[in-house]
C-alpha positions as CSV (number, residue, x, y, z in Angstrom):
1,M,-8.8,-1.6,13.4
2,A,-11.5,-1.3,10.2
3,A,-10.4,-3.8,7.6
4,Y,-9.7,-2.7,3.7
5,P,-12.4,-3.1,1.5
6,S,-12.4,-6.4,-0.8
7,F,-13.3,-5.8,-4.5
8,N,-13.8,-7.9,-7.3
9,V,-10.9,-7.2,-9.3
10,Q,-7.5,-6.5,-7.8
11,R,-3.7,-6.8,-7.6
12,S,-0.7,-5.5,-5.9
13,S,1.7,-4.9,-8.4
14,P,4.1,-6.6,-8.9
15,G,3.5,-7.9,-5.4
16,P,4.6,-6.5,-2.1
17,A,8.2,-4.7,-1.7
18,R,10.0,-5.7,1.2
19,S,12.4,-2.8,3.2
20,D,14.7,-4.5,5.6
21,G,15.5,-1.2,7.2
22,Q,18.6,-0.7,5.8
23,E,20.4,2.6,4.7
24,P,23.4,2.6,2.7
25,Q,25.6,5.9,2.9
26,R,29.0,6.6,1.5
27,A,31.3,8.3,3.9
28,T,33.5,11.3,2.7
29,N,36.3,9.1,1.8
30,G,34.3,6.9,0.0
31,A,33.7,3.7,2.8
32,L,29.9,2.6,2.5
33,K,28.6,2.6,6.0
34,V,24.9,1.0,6.5
35,R,22.6,1.8,9.1
36,R,19.7,-0.3,10.1
37,L,16.6,2.2,11.1
38,Y,14.6,-0.9,12.4
39,S,14.7,-4.6,12.6
40,A,11.7,-6.4,11.3
41,T,11.0,-6.5,7.6
42,K,8.2,-4.6,6.3
43,S,6.2,-4.3,3.2
44,D,5.0,-1.5,0.8
45,F,1.9,-2.4,-1.2
46,T,0.8,-1.2,-4.2
47,I,-2.9,-1.7,-5.6
48,D,-4.9,-1.7,-8.8
49,H,-8.7,-1.8,-8.7
50,W,-10.9,-1.8,-11.7
51,L,-13.8,-0.1,-9.8
52,T,-17.4,0.6,-10.7
53,S,-18.6,4.0,-9.7
54,A,-20.3,2.6,-6.5
55,E,-17.3,1.1,-5.9
56,K,-15.0,4.2,-6.4
57,T,-17.3,5.7,-3.7
58,T,-17.0,3.0,-1.3
59,L,-13.4,3.6,-1.7
60,D,-13.2,7.2,-1.2
61,S,-15.2,6.7,1.7
62,F,-13.0,4.2,3.5
63,Y,-9.9,6.6,2.8
64,S,-11.8,9.6,4.1
65,T,-12.3,7.4,7.2
66,N,-9.2,5.6,8.0
67,R,-6.5,8.0,6.0
68,D,-4.7,8.7,9.3
69,L,-5.6,5.3,11.0
70,D,-3.8,1.8,10.8
71,V,-6.0,-0.6,8.5
72,T,-5.9,-4.5,8.2
73,Y,-4.8,-5.4,4.7
74,T,-5.6,-8.9,3.5
75,S,-2.9,-9.6,0.6
76,P,-4.2,-11.5,-2.6
77,E,-0.4,-13.2,-3.1
78,D,0.0,-15.1,0.0
79,G,-3.4,-14.5,2.0
80,A,-1.5,-13.0,5.1
81,S,-2.8,-9.9,6.4
82,Y,-1.1,-6.9,7.5
83,T,-1.2,-3.7,9.5
84,V,-0.8,-0.8,7.3
85,R,-1.4,3.0,6.4
86,F,-2.3,5.0,3.6
87,V,0.8,6.9,2.4
88,A,-0.8,8.8,-0.5
89,P,-4.8,9.1,-1.5
90,P,-6.1,6.7,-4.0
91,Q,-5.6,8.0,-7.6
92,Y,-8.0,7.2,-10.4
93,I,-8.3,6.9,-14.2
94,R,-12.0,7.3,-15.7
95,M,-12.4,4.4,-18.0
96,P,-15.7,3.7,-20.2
97,G,-18.4,2.3,-17.4
98,W,-15.3,1.8,-14.6
99,Y,-12.4,3.6,-12.9
100,Q,-8.8,2.2,-12.9
101,A,-7.8,2.7,-9.2
102,R,-4.0,2.9,-7.5
103,V,-4.1,2.9,-3.6
104,R,-0.5,2.9,-2.0
105,L,-0.3,1.1,1.9
106,M,2.9,0.6,4.0
107,E,3.0,-1.9,6.8
108,V,3.6,-0.2,10.0
C-alpha cells in the first residue's frame, strides 16, 4: 500500500469529518428511524495543499497510479495513520508561481 505524499504546506480543513454510520430517516407517519450502516467510526479528509509545479506533477502521478487503491494517509492533526481512498480527482486553482490543490480522501 502506497503512502500519501508529504508536502511542506498542507492542512486538513477544518479537520477530519467523522461518520458513525447512522442514517436517520422519517417514516410516513413521522416516526424517526435510525439505520446503522457500519459499526466503526470513519473519517473523511479534505486536504488543501500549496504546491509548486513539480509537486503538482507528483500529486497528479500519485493520483493516477493509486486512484482505485487503498492509500496510507498520516493526518497532521493527530499523527495517526489512516487507510483511505480518493473519492475525487485533485482540484487545482492556479496562482502566480504555485497551485492551490484540494484533495478528498475517505477512510476505508
